[in-house]
TORKOL-4160 file (C-alpha; in steps of 0.2 Angstrom, whole numbers, padded with zeros to 4 digits, m for minus):
167
<pt num="1" X="0000" Y="0000" Z="0000"/>
<pt num="2" X="0008" Y="0017" Z="m0005"/>
<pt num="3" X="0010" Y="0031" Z="0008"/>
<pt num="4" X="0000" Y="0046" Z="0006"/>
<pt num="5" X="0008" Y="0061" Z="m0002"/>
<pt num="6" X="0009" Y="0071" Z="0015"/>
<pt num="7" X="0020" Y="0057" Z="0022"/>
<pt num="8" X="0031" Y="0054" Z="0008"/>
<pt num="9" X="0041" Y="0070" Z="0011"/>
<pt num="10" X="0059" Y="0067" Z="0004"/>
<pt num="11" X="0065" Y="0084" Z="0012"/>
<pt num="12" X="0073" Y="0080" Z="0029"/>
<pt num="13" X="0068" Y="0091" Z="0044"/>
<pt num="14" X="0082" Y="0103" Z="0049"/>
<pt num="15" X="0084" Y="0103" Z="0068"/>
<pt num="16" X="0092" Y="0117" Z="0077"/>
<pt num="17" X="0101" Y="0112" Z="0093"/>
<pt num="18" X="0097" Y="0130" Z="0100"/>
<pt num="19" X="0079" Y="0127" Z="0099"/>
<pt num="20" X="0079" Y="0109" Z="0104"/>
<pt num="21" X="0089" Y="0115" Z="0120"/>
<pt num="22" X="0076" Y="0129" Z="0123"/>
<pt num="23" X="0061" Y="0116" Z="0121"/>
<pt num="24" X="0070" Y="0105" Z="0133"/>
<pt num="25" X="0072" Y="0119" Z="0146"/>
<pt num="26" X="0054" Y="0124" Z="0144"/>
<pt num="27" X="0048" Y="0107" Z="0146"/>
<pt num="28" X="0058" Y="0104" Z="0162"/>
<pt num="29" X="0056" Y="0121" Z="0171"/>
<pt num="30" X="0042" Y="0130" Z="0162"/>
<pt num="31" X="0029" Y="0124" Z="0174"/>
<pt num="32" X="0039" Y="0131" Z="0189"/>
<pt num="33" X="0042" Y="0147" Z="0180"/>
<pt num="34" X="0023" Y="0149" Z="0177"/>
<pt num="35" X="0019" Y="0146" Z="0195"/>
<pt num="36" X="0032" Y="0159" Z="0201"/>
<pt num="37" X="0025" Y="0172" Z="0189"/>
<pt num="38" X="0007" Y="0169" Z="0194"/>
<pt num="39" X="0012" Y="0170" Z="0213"/>
<pt num="40" X="0021" Y="0186" Z="0210"/>
<pt num="41" X="0006" Y="0193" Z="0201"/>
<pt num="42" X="m0005" Y="0188" Z="0215"/>
<pt num="43" X="0007" Y="0196" Z="0228"/>
<pt num="44" X="0006" Y="0212" Z="0218"/>
<pt num="45" X="0022" Y="0214" Z="0209"/>
<pt num="46" X="0013" Y="0219" Z="0193"/>
<pt num="47" X="m0001" Y="0229" Z="0200"/>
<pt num="48" X="m0011" Y="0232" Z="0216"/>
<pt num="49" X="m0004" Y="0221" Z="0231"/>
<pt num="50" X="0008" Y="0218" Z="0245"/>
<pt num="51" X="0024" Y="0220" Z="0234"/>
<pt num="52" X="0017" Y="0236" Z="0225"/>
<pt num="53" X="0011" Y="0246" Z="0240"/>
<pt num="54" X="0023" Y="0259" Z="0245"/>
<pt num="55" X="0023" Y="0273" Z="0259"/>
<pt num="56" X="0036" Y="0287" Z="0257"/>
<pt num="57" X="0039" Y="0301" Z="0270"/>
<pt num="58" X="0050" Y="0316" Z="0270"/>
<pt num="59" X="0064" Y="0315" Z="0284"/>
<pt num="60" X="0054" Y="0326" Z="0296"/>
<pt num="61" X="0038" Y="0316" Z="0293"/>
<pt num="62" X="0027" Y="0331" Z="0289"/>
<pt num="63" X="0023" Y="0325" Z="0272"/>
<pt num="64" X="0019" Y="0307" Z="0266"/>
<pt num="65" X="0012" Y="0298" Z="0252"/>
<pt num="66" X="0004" Y="0280" Z="0250"/>
<pt num="67" X="0003" Y="0274" Z="0232"/>
<pt num="68" X="0006" Y="0259" Z="0221"/>
<pt num="69" X="0024" Y="0257" Z="0214"/>
<pt num="70" X="0017" Y="0247" Z="0199"/>
<pt num="71" X="0000" Y="0250" Z="0191"/>
<pt num="72" X="m0009" Y="0246" Z="0175"/>
<pt num="73" X="m0015" Y="0259" Z="0162"/>
<pt num="74" X="m0034" Y="0262" Z="0163"/>
<pt num="75" X="m0036" Y="0254" Z="0180"/>
<pt num="76" X="m0041" Y="0264" Z="0195"/>
<pt num="77" X="m0028" Y="0268" Z="0209"/>
<pt num="78" X="m0029" Y="0277" Z="0226"/>
<pt num="79" X="m0016" Y="0289" Z="0232"/>
<pt num="80" X="m0016" Y="0296" Z="0250"/>
<pt num="81" X="m0006" Y="0311" Z="0254"/>
<pt num="82" X="m0004" Y="0317" Z="0272"/>
<pt num="83" X="0003" Y="0333" Z="0278"/>
<pt num="84" X="0005" Y="0342" Z="0294"/>
<pt num="85" X="m0008" Y="0356" Z="0295"/>
<pt num="86" X="0001" Y="0372" Z="0299"/>
<pt num="87" X="m0009" Y="0388" Z="0300"/>
<pt num="88" X="m0027" Y="0390" Z="0293"/>
<pt num="89" X="m0024" Y="0384" Z="0276"/>
<pt num="90" X="m0015" Y="0369" Z="0268"/>
<pt num="91" X="m0008" Y="0370" Z="0250"/>
<pt num="92" X="m0003" Y="0355" Z="0241"/>
<pt num="93" X="0006" Y="0356" Z="0224"/>
<pt num="94" X="0006" Y="0341" Z="0213"/>
<pt num="95" X="0020" Y="0342" Z="0200"/>
<pt num="96" X="0030" Y="0332" Z="0188"/>
<pt num="97" X="0020" Y="0320" Z="0177"/>
<pt num="98" X="0004" Y="0321" Z="0187"/>
<pt num="99" X="m0006" Y="0331" Z="0174"/>
<pt num="100" X="m0001" Y="0322" Z="0158"/>
<pt num="101" X="0001" Y="0305" Z="0165"/>
<pt num="102" X="m0015" Y="0303" Z="0175"/>
<pt num="103" X="m0034" Y="0307" Z="0175"/>
<pt num="104" X="m0040" Y="0312" Z="0192"/>
<pt num="105" X="m0057" Y="0304" Z="0195"/>
<pt num="106" X="m0060" Y="0308" Z="0213"/>
<pt num="107" X="m0053" Y="0320" Z="0226"/>
<pt num="108" X="m0058" Y="0320" Z="0244"/>
<pt num="109" X="m0060" Y="0331" Z="0253"/>
<pt num="110" X="m0064" Y="0343" Z="0239"/>
<pt num="111" X="m0052" Y="0357" Z="0238"/>
<pt num="112" X="m0058" Y="0375" Z="0242"/>
<pt num="113" X="m0049" Y="0381" Z="0227"/>
<pt num="114" X="m0039" Y="0372" Z="0213"/>
<pt num="115" X="m0027" Y="0380" Z="0200"/>
<pt num="116" X="m0015" Y="0374" Z="0187"/>
<pt num="117" X="0001" Y="0383" Z="0184"/>
<pt num="118" X="0016" Y="0378" Z="0174"/>
<pt num="119" X="0010" Y="0360" Z="0173"/>
<pt num="120" X="0007" Y="0359" Z="0192"/>
<pt num="121" X="m0010" Y="0356" Z="0200"/>
<pt num="122" X="m0012" Y="0367" Z="0216"/>
<pt num="123" X="m0025" Y="0362" Z="0229"/>
<pt num="124" X="m0030" Y="0375" Z="0242"/>
<pt num="125" X="m0038" Y="0368" Z="0258"/>
<pt num="126" X="m0044" Y="0377" Z="0274"/>
<pt num="127" X="m0037" Y="0367" Z="0288"/>
<pt num="128" X="m0048" Y="0360" Z="0301"/>
<pt num="129" X="m0047" Y="0364" Z="0320"/>
<pt num="130" X="m0043" Y="0346" Z="0324"/>
<pt num="131" X="m0024" Y="0343" Z="0327"/>
<pt num="132" X="m0015" Y="0330" Z="0318"/>
<pt num="133" X="m0011" Y="0326" Z="0299"/>
<pt num="134" X="m0022" Y="0333" Z="0285"/>
<pt num="135" X="m0025" Y="0319" Z="0273"/>
<pt num="136" X="m0031" Y="0320" Z="0255"/>
<pt num="137" X="m0036" Y="0305" Z="0245"/>
<pt num="138" X="m0035" Y="0305" Z="0226"/>
<pt num="139" X="m0043" Y="0292" Z="0214"/>
<pt num="140" X="m0033" Y="0292" Z="0198"/>
<pt num="141" X="m0033" Y="0282" Z="0182"/>
<pt num="142" X="m0016" Y="0282" Z="0173"/>
<pt num="143" X="m0017" Y="0287" Z="0154"/>
<pt num="144" X="0000" Y="0283" Z="0149"/>
<pt num="145" X="0011" Y="0268" Z="0151"/>
<pt num="146" X="0029" Y="0270" Z="0156"/>
<pt num="147" X="0039" Y="0277" Z="0171"/>
<pt num="148" X="0032" Y="0293" Z="0178"/>
<pt num="149" X="0041" Y="0305" Z="0190"/>
<pt num="150" X="0030" Y="0314" Z="0203"/>
<pt num="151" X="0033" Y="0328" Z="0215"/>
<pt num="152" X="0022" Y="0334" Z="0230"/>
<pt num="153" X="0025" Y="0350" Z="0239"/>
<pt num="154" X="0016" Y="0357" Z="0255"/>
<pt num="155" X="0024" Y="0373" Z="0262"/>
<pt num="156" X="0043" Y="0371" Z="0263"/>
<pt num="157" X="0042" Y="0352" Z="0262"/>
<pt num="158" X="0043" Y="0342" Z="0246"/>
<pt num="159" X="0043" Y="0324" Z="0241"/>
<pt num="160" X="0048" Y="0315" Z="0225"/>
<pt num="161" X="0043" Y="0298" Z="0219"/>
<pt num="162" X="0041" Y="0287" Z="0204"/>
<pt num="163" X="0028" Y="0275" Z="0198"/>
<pt num="164" X="0029" Y="0262" Z="0184"/>
<pt num="165" X="0013" Y="0260" Z="0173"/>
<pt num="166" X="0011" Y="0244" Z="0163"/>
<pt num="167" X="0001" Y="0243" Z="0147"/>
């Protein structure tokens, strides 16, 4: 009985040692690598989670920020900014890539006055009579992927940090 035409291939298959070695490694260690990647993702290395959460503070602890070091484009993130309320008003200046890299969805408490100058967002608040830190919560949605540098200023204190946004 003659073999079908598809089996009667007279051209030998060219095997590449490099790709054969790659296939062997993937068969042997690919499952372990996949489990490690999934566990890192669940822990928050690639987005919201334990490994991504960060809290930064200036040396005098008068200005601090809680944020996610790694985020995803078009996913909501919460950022908390705390500053010491000195005097009757509190002014927060958000500089760096804030305006071009993020869309601010929510702001609590609502600022008494907001202005924009030279690419910086300036939030003016009336401080409450209660002592302690003054906190502002921002709900933002990243619009651009990449590494973004941010600056926060309150009075004479400033804080700089960066965030990586994945596509």
